Gaussian input, Z-matrix of N, CA and C with variables (Angstrom, degrees):
# hf/3-21g

backbone

0 1
 N
 C     1     B1
 C     2     B2     1     A1
 N     3     B3     2     A2     1     D1
 C     4     B4     3     A3     2     D2
 C     5     B5     4     A4     3     D3
 N     6     B6     5     A5     4     D4
 C     7     B7     6     A6     5     D5
 C     8     B8     7     A7     6     D6
 N     9     B9     8     A8     7     D7
 C    10    B10     9     A9     8     D8
 C    11    B11    10    A10     9     D9
 N    12    B12    11    A11    10    D10
 C    13    B13    12    A12    11    D11
 C    14    B14    13    A13    12    D12
 N    15    B15    14    A14    13    D13
 C    16    B16    15    A15    14    D14
 C    17    B17    16    A16    15    D15
 N    18    B18    17    A17    16    D16
 C    19    B19    18    A18    17    D17
 C    20    B20    19    A19    18    D18
 N    21    B21    20    A20    19    D19
 C    22    B22    21    A21    20    D20
 C    23    B23    22    A22    21    D21
 N    24    B24    23    A23    22    D22
 C    25    B25    24    A24    23    D23
 C    26    B26    25    A25    24    D24
 N    27    B27    26    A26    25    D25
 C    28    B28    27    A27    26    D26
 C    29    B29    28    A28    27    D27
 N    30    B30    29    A29    28    D28
 C    31    B31    30    A30    29    D29
 C    32    B32    31    A31    30    D30
 N    33    B33    32    A32    31    D31
 C    34    B34    33    A33    32    D32
 C    35    B35    34    A34    33    D33
 N    36    B36    35    A35    34    D34
 C    37    B37    36    A36    35    D35
 C    38    B38    37    A37    36    D36
 N    39    B39    38    A38    37    D37
 C    40    B40    39    A39    38    D38
 C    41    B41    40    A40    39    D39
 N    42    B42    41    A41    40    D40
 C    43    B43    42    A42    41    D41
 C    44    B44    43    A43    42    D42
 N    45    B45    44    A44    43    D43
 C    46    B46    45    A45    44    D44
 C    47    B47    46    A46    45    D45
 N    48    B48    47    A47    46    D46
 C    49    B49    48    A48    47    D47
 C    50    B50    49    A49    48    D48
 N    51    B51    50    A50    49    D49
 C    52    B52    51    A51    50    D50
 C    53    B53    52    A52    51    D51
 N    54    B54    53    A53    52    D52
 C    55    B55    54    A54    53    D53
 C    56    B56    55    A55    54    D54
 N    57    B57    56    A56    55    D55
 C    58    B58    57    A57    56    D56
 C    59    B59    58    A58    57    D57
 N    60    B60    59    A59    58    D58
 C    61    B61    60    A60    59    D59
 C    62    B62    61    A61    60    D60
 N    63    B63    62    A62    61    D61
 C    64    B64    63    A63    62    D62
 C    65    B65    64    A64    63    D63
 N    66    B66    65    A65    64    D64
 C    67    B67    66    A66    65    D65
 C    68    B68    67    A67    66    D66
 N    69    B69    68    A68    67    D67
 C    70    B70    69    A69    68    D68
 C    71    B71    70    A70    69    D69
 N    72    B72    71    A71    70    D70
 C    73    B73    72    A72    71    D71
 C    74    B74    73    A73    72    D72
 N    75    B75    74    A74    73    D73
 C    76    B76    75    A75    74    D74
 C    77    B77    76    A76    75    D75
 N    78    B78    77    A77    76    D76
 C    79    B79    78    A78    77    D77
 C    80    B80    79    A79    78    D78
 N    81    B81    80    A80    79    D79
 C    82    B82    81    A81    80    D80
 C    83    B83    82    A82    81    D81
 N    84    B84    83    A83    82    D82
 C    85    B85    84    A84    83    D83
 C    86    B86    85    A85    84    D84
 N    87    B87    86    A86    85    D85
 C    88    B88    87    A87    86    D86
 C    89    B89    88    A88    87    D87
 N    90    B90    89    A89    88    D88
 C    91    B91    90    A90    89    D89
 C    92    B92    91    A91    90    D90
 N    93    B93    92    A92    91    D91
 C    94    B94    93    A93    92    D92
 C    95    B95    94    A94    93    D93
 N    96    B96    95    A95    94    D94
 C    97    B97    96    A96    95    D95
 C    98    B98    97    A97    96    D96
 N    99    B99    98    A98    97    D97
 C   100   B100    99    A99    98    D98
 C   101   B101   100   A100    99    D99
 N   102   B102   101   A101   100   D100
 C   103   B103   102   A102   101   D101
 C   104   B104   103   A103   102   D102
 N   105   B105   104   A104   103   D103
 C   106   B106   105   A105   104   D104
 C   107   B107   106   A106   105   D105
 N   108   B108   107   A107   106   D106
 C   109   B109   108   A108   107   D107
 C   110   B110   109   A109   108   D108
 N   111   B111   110   A110   109   D109
 C   112   B112   111   A111   110   D110
 C   113   B113   112   A112   111   D111
 N   114   B114   113   A113   112   D112
 C   115   B115   114   A114   113   D113
 C   116   B116   115   A115   114   D114
 N   117   B117   116   A116   115   D115
 C   118   B118   117   A117   116   D116
 C   119   B119   118   A118   117   D117

   B1=1.4196
   B2=1.4967
   B3=1.3913
   B4=1.4439
   B5=1.5004
   B6=1.2930
   B7=1.4741
   B8=1.5070
   B9=1.2624
   B10=1.4244
   B11=1.4887
   B12=1.2831
   B13=1.4949
   B14=1.5358
   B15=1.3119
   B16=1.4535
   B17=1.5680
   B18=1.2761
   B19=1.4951
   B20=1.5200
   B21=1.3168
   B22=1.4378
   B23=1.5992
   B24=1.2961
   B25=1.4525
   B26=1.4899
   B27=1.3010
   B28=1.4442
   B29=1.5328
   B30=1.2962
   B31=1.4680
   B32=1.5193
   B33=1.3045
   B34=1.5008
   B35=1.5280
   B36=1.3319
   B37=1.4613
   B38=1.5182
   B39=1.3915
   B40=1.4538
   B41=1.5229
   B42=1.3362
   B43=1.4521
   B44=1.5005
   B45=1.3266
   B46=1.4825
   B47=1.4725
   B48=1.3612
   B49=1.4550
   B50=1.5069
   B51=1.3470
   B52=1.4633
   B53=1.4692
   B54=1.3028
   B55=1.4820
   B56=1.5247
   B57=1.2655
   B58=1.4899
   B59=1.5170
   B60=1.3682
   B61=1.4295
   B62=1.4895
   B63=1.3003
   B64=1.4854
   B65=1.4739
   B66=1.3658
   B67=1.4863
   B68=1.4864
   B69=1.3211
   B70=1.4961
   B71=1.5198
   B72=1.2931
   B73=1.4470
   B74=1.5480
   B75=1.3093
   B76=1.4496
   B77=1.5303
   B78=1.2290
   B79=1.4678
   B80=1.5105
   B81=1.3815
   B82=1.4299
   B83=1.5125
   B84=1.3447
   B85=1.4991
   B86=1.4930
   B87=1.3292
   B88=1.4604
   B89=1.5063
   B90=1.3394
   B91=1.3946
   B92=1.5617
   B93=1.3978
   B94=1.5276
   B95=1.5010
   B96=1.2899
   B97=1.4358
   B98=1.4884
   B99=1.3653
   B100=1.4769
   B101=1.5250
   B102=1.3384
   B103=1.4178
   B104=1.5869
   B105=1.3255
   B106=1.4858
   B107=1.5210
   B108=1.3309
   B109=1.4556
   B110=1.5268
   B111=1.3876
   B112=1.4335
   B113=1.5166
   B114=1.3498
   B115=1.4901
   B116=1.5111
   B117=1.2954
   B118=1.4928
   B119=1.4900
   A1=109.92
   A2=116.63
   A3=119.30
   A4=111.26
   A5=118.59
   A6=124.05
   A7=109.63
   A8=119.24
   A9=124.62
   A10=112.10
   A11=120.11
   A12=125.17
   A13=107.52
   A14=113.78
   A15=118.98
   A16=107.45
   A17=115.44
   A18=120.74
   A19=111.97
   A20=117.11
   A21=122.10
   A22=109.77
   A23=114.23
   A24=117.89
   A25=111.20
   A26=117.08
   A27=123.39
   A28=113.03
   A29=118.78
   A30=122.98
   A31=106.63
   A32=112.99
   A33=120.50
   A34=109.12
   A35=118.92
   A36=118.72
   A37=114.63
   A38=115.69
   A39=120.30
   A40=108.36
   A41=114.42
   A42=122.38
   A43=108.04
   A44=118.46
   A45=124.10
   A46=108.79
   A47=117.13
   A48=120.67
   A49=107.88
   A50=115.22
   A51=122.22
   A52=112.35
   A53=118.68
   A54=124.94
   A55=105.45
   A56=115.82
   A57=122.18
   A58=109.34
   A59=116.46
   A60=117.71
   A61=111.61
   A62=117.96
   A63=120.92
   A64=108.65
   A65=113.30
   A66=116.89
   A67=111.99
   A68=115.34
   A69=122.27
   A70=114.03
   A71=117.42
   A72=123.17
   A73=112.31
   A74=118.09
   A75=121.27
   A76=111.17
   A77=117.17
   A78=123.03
   A79=108.76
   A80=116.09
   A81=121.97
   A82=108.96
   A83=117.14
   A84=122.92
   A85=106.40
   A86=118.09
   A87=124.01
   A88=112.73
   A89=116.60
   A90=125.84
   A91=112.83
   A92=113.92
   A93=115.71
   A94=108.51
   A95=119.10
   A96=123.73
   A97=110.27
   A98=118.45
   A99=120.73
   A100=112.85
   A101=119.57
   A102=122.04
   A103=114.07
   A104=113.98
   A105=120.33
   A106=110.47
   A107=119.92
   A108=122.94
   A109=113.06
   A110=115.68
   A111=120.59
   A112=108.15
   A113=114.72
   A114=120.50
   A115=113.54
   A116=119.55
   A117=121.48
   A118=110.40
   D1=132.23
   D2=-176.70
   D3=-99.45
   D4=143.12
   D5=174.70
   D6=-94.57
   D7=42.83
   D8=-175.07
   D9=-120.32
   D10=134.96
   D11=-179.49
   D12=-118.78
   D13=138.49
   D14=-176.24
   D15=-123.81
   D16=143.38
   D17=179.57
   D18=-149.89
   D19=150.76
   D20=179.91
   D21=-125.97
   D22=135.87
   D23=174.49
   D24=-122.11
   D25=140.55
   D26=-178.04
   D27=-124.71
   D28=143.29
   D29=173.67
   D30=-155.06
   D31=121.94
   D32=-173.32
   D33=52.30
   D34=-118.31
   D35=-179.14
   D36=-103.79
   D37=8.72
   D38=-178.26
   D39=-94.43
   D40=151.05
   D41=177.58
   D42=-132.83
   D43=129.94
   D44=174.26
   D45=-117.03
   D46=132.48
   D47=177.72
   D48=-122.04
   D49=142.59
   D50=-175.90
   D51=-136.90
   D52=135.60
   D53=174.42
   D54=-118.42
   D55=125.94
   D56=178.52
   D57=-119.50
   D58=129.89
   D59=177.82
   D60=-145.92
   D61=164.29
   D62=176.12
   D63=-62.79
   D64=143.73
   D65=-179.25
   D66=-176.77
   D67=-144.40
   D68=-175.71
   D69=-89.09
   D70=-12.98
   D71=-176.25
   D72=95.02
   D73=2.54
   D74=175.11
   D75=-75.53
   D76=143.11
   D77=179.43
   D78=-110.87
   D79=124.05
   D80=-178.40
   D81=-120.33
   D82=131.82
   D83=179.57
   D84=-126.72
   D85=120.01
   D86=-176.54
   D87=47.78
   D88=45.41
   D89=176.92
   D90=65.28
   D91=23.06
   D92=173.99
   D93=-124.79
   D94=152.08
   D95=173.92
   D96=-63.08
   D97=148.16
   D98=-176.37
   D99=-58.45
   D100=-35.70
   D101=178.37
   D102=-64.86
   D103=-33.11
   D104=177.50
   D105=-80.22
   D106=-29.72
   D107=179.23
   D108=-75.80
   D109=-46.78
   D110=176.76
   D111=-111.15
   D112=97.07
   D113=-172.62
   D114=-84.18
   D115=-1.25
   D116=-177.80
   D117=-84.07

């Protein structure tokens, strides 16, 4: 049994996919740390 949840969001022609699972609390986006992905 997996402790992973999957969801998809759509707006106009864009699609966002997310997998959430138990872990360390680190957020990774496209294999980058969240601070490196969103630099603002």
